[in-house]
N, C-alpha and C positions, 0 to 999 in steps of 0.2 A: 236673481235667477237667472238674468239674461245672460251671465258669462257664462256660467257651467255647459260644458258639450253636450247631454243628453239630459232633459228631462222627461221622468215618469211617473205618469199619473194614475194611481190606483186607488179602484172606488168597492169598497169592502172587501181589500185585499185583492182584490182580481184587474190584473194593469190592461187600462180604458185608454191609454193615449201614452205615444212616446215621441219624442224629435226634439229639436233646440226649440229655444222662445221663439224663434222668427217662423219656424215653421209650423210650431202650433198655434201663434198667432195670424196666419195666415189663412188656417181650417174654420177661422169663426166664422158664425156666430156657435157653430157646434162643437166647438172646443170646449170642453169642460175648463183645461186649464185657464183658454183665454178668461172664460167665463170667471172664475176661484181668482182670475189675476185683477181682472177688472173690477171684482168687488174690495176686495182688498184696497186696492188702488185709491176707492169712490169715500170707502172709510176712513184713510188717511187724510183725502180732502175734502171733505164734509164733517168727519168726528160723528157718520153714523155706524153703526151697526151692522156687519156684513152680512146678509142670508143670501144661501144660495136657494134657486129655484128648486120645486120638488123633487122628490127622488128622479134620482137614477133607473132604477129597475123595480118593476114590479113587488108589491111585500111577498116573503115566504109564501105566504098563505096561497097563493097565486098561481097559477104557470107559465113560467116564462113564454 
């Protein structure tokens, strides 16, 4: 992923972030891409299953 020109991060079909690896990591800790990248790296390093923190948006039954 670090070698691509642009990364597009989707959440339930909606574009939530876009940029290069460096740009998205610079936006940490708010960057969803950085969260997902670190979770995956941690899984490889420690052999633990990756889990994302709670939902990124309220359930459909609640107003946004």
